[in-house]
C-alpha positions in Angstrom: -128.8 102.9 -18.5 -130.5 106.3 -18.9 -129.5 109.9 -18.3 -131.1 113.2 -19.0 -127.8 114.6 -20.4 -124.8 112.6 -21.6 -121.6 114.6 -21.9 -118.6 113.3 -23.8 -115.2 114.8 -23.0 -113.9 115.6 -19.5 -111.8 118.6 -20.5 -112.5 121.9 -18.8 -115.7 122.6 -20.8 -117.2 119.1 -20.1 -116.3 119.2 -16.5 -117.6 122.7 -15.9 -120.9 121.9 -17.7 -121.4 118.7 -15.7 -120.7 120.5 -12.5 -123.2 123.3 -13.5 -126.0 120.9 -14.5 -125.7 118.7 -11.5 -125.8 121.8 -9.3 -129.1 122.6 -11.1 -130.5 119.1 -10.4 -130.1 117.7 -13.9 -129.2 114.0 -14.3 -125.8 113.8 -16.0 -123.2 111.3 -17.0 -119.8 112.5 -18.1 -117.7 110.1 -20.2 -114.0 110.5 -21.0 -112.1 108.4 -23.4 -108.7 109.0 -21.7 -107.8 107.5 -18.3 -107.5 111.0 -16.9 -109.5 114.3 -16.9 -108.4 117.5 -18.5 -108.2 116.9 -22.2 -105.7 119.4 -23.5 -105.1 120.6 -20.0 -102.2 118.5 -18.7 -100.0 119.2 -15.8 -97.2 116.6 -15.4 -95.0 116.0 -12.3 -91.3 115.4 -12.8 -90.3 111.9 -11.6 -86.9 113.5 -10.8 -88.2 115.8 -8.1 -91.4 114.3 -7.0 -95.2 115.1 -7.0 -96.2 118.7 -6.8 -92.7 120.2 -6.7 -92.3 121.4 -10.3 -95.5 120.7 -12.3 -95.1 121.1 -16.0 -98.1 122.6 -17.9 -97.9 120.7 -21.2 -101.1 122.1 -22.6 -102.3 125.7 -22.0 -100.1 127.6 -19.6 -101.7 131.1 -19.2 -104.9 132.9 -18.3 -105.3 136.6 -18.5 -106.8 139.4 -16.4 -110.2 140.5 -17.5 -111.4 136.9 -18.2 -114.4 136.7 -15.8 -115.3 133.0 -16.0 -112.0 131.6 -15.2 -111.5 134.2 -12.4 -114.8 133.2 -10.8 -114.0 129.5 -11.0 -110.6 129.9 -9.4 -112.2 131.9 -6.6 -114.8 129.2 -6.1 -112.2 126.5 -5.6 -109.7 128.7 -3.8 -106.9 128.3 -6.4 -104.2 131.0 -6.5 -102.6 132.5 -9.5 -99.3 134.3 -10.0 -98.0 136.6 -12.7 -95.8 135.2 -15.5 -92.1 136.1 -14.8 -91.1 138.7 -17.3 -88.3 140.7 -15.7 -85.1 140.8 -17.7 -84.0 140.6 -21.3 -85.3 138.4 -24.1 -82.8 136.1 -25.9 -83.0 136.1 -29.7 -81.3 133.6 -32.0 -81.2 134.5 -35.7 -81.1 132.4 -38.8 -77.3 132.1 -38.7 -77.3 131.0 -35.0 -76.1 134.3 -33.7 -77.5 135.0 -30.2 -78.4 138.3 -28.7 -79.2 138.6 -24.9 -79.9 142.4 -24.7 -83.4 142.8 -25.9 -85.6 144.6 -23.4 -88.8 143.0 -24.5 -91.3 140.6 -22.9 -93.7 138.5 -24.9 -96.1 137.4 -22.1 -95.9 140.2 -19.5 -99.2 140.5 -17.6 -100.3 136.9 -18.2 -101.2 134.8 -15.2 -100.4 131.2 -14.3 -102.1 128.8 -11.8 -100.0 128.0 -8.8 -99.3 124.3 -8.7 -100.2 123.8 -12.4 -103.3 124.4 -14.4 -104.3 120.8 -13.9 -105.4 121.7 -10.4 -108.5 123.3 -11.9 -109.7 120.3 -13.7 -108.9 118.0 -10.8 -110.9 120.2 -8.5 -113.9 120.1 -10.8 -113.7 116.4 -11.2 -113.5 116.0 -7.4 -116.6 118.1 -7.0 -118.8 115.6 -9.0 -120.8 113.0 -7.2 -119.7 109.3 -7.4 -120.5 107.7 -10.7 -121.1 110.9 -12.6 -117.7 110.7 -14.3 -116.6 107.6 -16.1 -113.0 107.4 -17.5 -111.8 105.2 -20.3 -115.1 105.3 -22.2 -114.9 106.3 -25.8 -118.0 107.4 -27.6 -118.3 105.5 -30.9 -121.9 105.9 -32.3 -125.0 108.1 -31.8 -128.4 107.1 -33.0 -131.5 109.3 -32.9 -134.6 107.8 -31.4 -138.1 109.1 -30.7 -137.4 109.7 -27.1 -133.8 111.0 -27.4 -130.6 109.2 -28.4 -128.9 105.9 -28.1 -125.2 106.1 -27.5 -122.7 103.3 -27.9 -119.4 103.5 -26.0 -116.3 101.4 -25.8 -114.6 100.6 -22.5 -111.6 98.4 -23.3 -113.1 95.2 -24.8 -116.5 96.0 -23.3 -119.4 97.8 -25.0 -121.9 100.1 -23.2 -125.2 101.5 -24.4 -126.7 104.6 -22.8 -130.1 106.2 -23.5 -129.9 110.0 -23.3 -132.5 112.7 -23.7 -129.8 115.1 -24.8 -126.1 114.9 -25.8 -123.2 117.4 -25.4 -120.0 116.7 -27.3 -117.3 118.6 -25.4 -114.5 117.3 -27.6 -112.8 118.9 -30.6 -115.2 119.1 -33.6 -112.6 117.5 -35.9 -112.1 114.6 -33.6 -115.9 114.1 -33.3 -116.3 114.2 -37.1 -113.5 111.7 -37.6 -114.2 109.2 -34.8 -118.0 109.1 -34.2 -120.6 107.3 -36.3 -123.4 109.8 -36.4 -125.6 107.7 -38.8 -128.6 109.8 -39.8 -128.1 112.3 -37.0 -125.8 114.6 -39.0 -125.8 115.0 -42.7 -122.5 115.0 -44.7 -122.5 118.8 -45.0 -122.5 119.3 -41.3 -119.8 116.7 -40.8 -117.6 118.4 -43.4 -118.2 121.7 -41.6 -117.1 120.2 -38.3 -114.0 118.6 -39.9 -113.0 122.0 -41.3 -112.7 123.6 -37.8 -109.0 123.6 -36.7 -108.4 122.1 -33.3 -106.5 124.6 -31.3 -103.1 123.3 -30.1 -103.5 120.0 -31.9 -100.4 120.4 -34.1 -98.2 121.7 -31.3 -95.5 120.0 -29.2 -94.1 121.5 -26.0 -90.8 120.8 -24.3 -90.4 121.5 -20.5 -86.8 121.5 -19.2 -86.3 121.5 -15.4 -83.2 122.9 -13.6 -82.0 123.2 -10.1 -82.5 127.0 -10.1 -83.8 129.6 -12.6 -80.2 130.5 -13.3 -81.1 132.8 -16.2 -82.6 135.3 -13.9 -79.3 135.9 -12.2 -77.9 136.7 -15.7 -80.5 139.4 -16.2 -82.6 137.2 -18.6 -86.4 136.8 -18.4 -86.5 133.3 -19.8 -88.2 134.6 -22.9 -86.6 133.4 -26.1 -87.2 133.5 -29.8 -85.3 131.4 -32.3 -85.3 131.3 -36.1 -83.5 127.9 -36.2 -85.1 126.0 -33.3 -86.2 123.3 -32.7 -87.9 125.5 -30.1 -89.2 128.7 -31.7 -90.7 130.4 -28.7 -89.4 129.9 -25.1 -90.7 131.1 -21.7 -89.8 130.9 -18.0 -91.9 128.0 -16.6 -90.8 128.2 -13.0 -93.3 128.0 -10.2 -94.6 130.9 -8.1 -91.9 130.4 -5.4 -89.4 128.4 -7.4 -87.2 125.9 -5.5 -86.4 124.8 -9.0 -86.2 126.6 -12.4 -87.9 125.6 -15.6 -88.0 126.7 -19.2 -90.5 125.6 -21.8 -90.6 125.9 -25.5 -93.0 125.5 -28.4 -91.6 123.3 -31.1 -91.4 124.9 -34.5 -91.0 121.7 -36.5 -93.7 120.1 -38.6 -95.4 117.2 -37.0 -94.0 114.8 -39.6 -90.4 116.1 -39.3 -87.9 113.4 -38.3 -86.3 115.8 -35.9 -89.5 115.9 -33.9 -88.9 112.3 -32.8 -88.8 112.3 -29.0 -85.1 111.4 -28.5 -83.8 113.7 -31.1 -86.0 116.6 -29.9 -84.9 116.1 -26.4 -81.2 116.3 -27.3 -81.6 119.2 -29.8 -83.7 121.2 -27.3 -81.1 121.1 -24.6 -78.4 122.0 -27.0 -80.4 125.0 -28.2 -81.1 126.2 -24.6 -77.3 126.0 -24.0 -76.6 128.1 -27.0 -79.2 130.7 -26.0 -79.0 130.8 -22.2 -75.5 129.6 -21.5 -73.6 126.6 -20.1 -75.9 125.9 -17.1 -78.7 125.0 -19.5 -76.7 121.9 -20.6 -77.4 120.0 -17.4 -81.2 119.8 -16.8 -82.7 117.7 -14.0 -85.4 116.5 -16.3 -86.9 117.0 -19.8 -90.6 116.4 -20.5 -92.1 116.4 -24.0 -95.7 116.4 -25.0 -96.5 116.1 -28.7 -100.2 116.8 -29.2 -100.1 115.9 -32.9 -99.5 112.3 -31.8 -102.6 112.2 -29.5 -105.5 110.7 -31.5 -108.0 112.1 -29.0 -106.8 115.6 -29.8 -105.4 115.7 -33.3 -106.4 114.4 -36.7 -104.2 114.3 -39.9 -105.7 117.7 -40.8 -104.1 119.2 -37.7 -100.5 118.4 -38.6 -99.9 121.9 -40.0 -99.9 124.5 -37.2 -101.8 127.6 -38.3 -102.2 131.0 -36.6 -105.0 131.3 -34.0 -108.3 131.0 -36.0 -111.3 133.2 -35.4 -113.6 130.6 -33.8 -117.4 130.6 -33.6 -120.1 128.0 -33.6 -121.3 127.5 -37.2 -125.1 128.2 -37.7 -125.7 124.6 -38.9 -124.0 123.2 -35.7 -125.9 125.6 -33.4 -129.2 124.4 -35.1 -128.5 120.9 -33.9 -129.4 122.0 -30.4 -133.1 121.9 -31.4 -132.6 118.1 -31.8 -130.9 117.9 -28.4 -127.3 117.6 -29.7 -124.9 120.4 -28.6 -121.2 120.9 -29.3 -119.2 122.5 -26.4 -115.4 122.5 -27.0 -113.4 125.7 -26.8 -113.6 125.9 -30.6 -117.3 126.7 -30.3 -116.7 129.9 -28.4 -117.0 133.1 -30.4 -115.1 135.5 -28.0 -112.4 133.4 -26.4 -112.2 130.5 -28.8 -109.2 128.3 -28.2 -108.4 129.8 -24.8 -109.2 128.5 -21.3 -111.8 131.2 -21.0 -113.2 129.9 -24.3 -113.8 126.4 -22.9 -115.9 128.0 -20.1 -117.7 130.2 -22.5 -118.6 127.2 -24.6 -119.7 125.4 -21.5 -121.9 128.3 -20.5 -123.4 128.5 -24.0 -124.1 124.8 -24.0 -126.1 125.1 -20.8 -128.2 127.8 -22.4 -128.8 125.7 -25.6 -129.7 122.7 -23.4 -132.3 124.7 -21.5 -133.9 125.9 -24.7 -133.9 122.6 -26.6 
């Protein structure tokens, strides 16, 4: 099997790049190790209320005004956005468990969310690709440089597949690539160490989504924003839909990835108890609780990502950018210098990858 460009990783960057190259007439194959598209973009339906009624964005949740690439893509596919709910007071829980509900402050005012869940965007991109261009369940294991390009070895269950590619784009977190792909003589040890040193955004995070019959906190004059010094959720937001028939809150877990209290059953019970303390008795009876722990996803996180750090200043290292001259390009959101780690950054990295491919 031969292709002009082989792309590994069907997150937003890989999907957008494949879409762009195919529109330009380039022969492309997009391989994804998971059995779904999206990568760190993940919208989950609640089994309790049915498909599409209360999607939970368990990866990124927000986009922002003034981000031109995501705005253009949403217009292209006719996907609507709505403003993050921010009216009302923030709830604050201090180190002693004392709760205040009178703080006139909003942490995410002005941010935007995608109506129906952010996964609509990656699903739309995947659906736009021609049959056969996207292959799920294929994990890239080895890359070999040849005179006429690359030989790539992939795993598909118990099967093995070899693909000849003129050029390769790795639209996966650089740390994951460094840890899981045998580059043989393609990369030297110094470049692999440089890739392994780049933190994967969101890889150490866990999110908890709690679904209710109604957004009851709004009637109490609360925005759904919450900050807690004792947790387990350290930052909480209203996650209800644009026209909520149901209400939802979600929180970022503030526990270390290895903490016993981050075990799913314990985290579920402790999170509901915390929301009851902070938002009142109605929070004790959710319709559903969904937990996504990215630190336990080997296709997202490595051991080095167990400690959550502040948002890094991302950019493509010079040694990594130089690989494009050989036909090897990296294109995850961590490679974006302006919006690294954000949804817009994934599209920025995709755009930059297309330019590097054209000049290689």
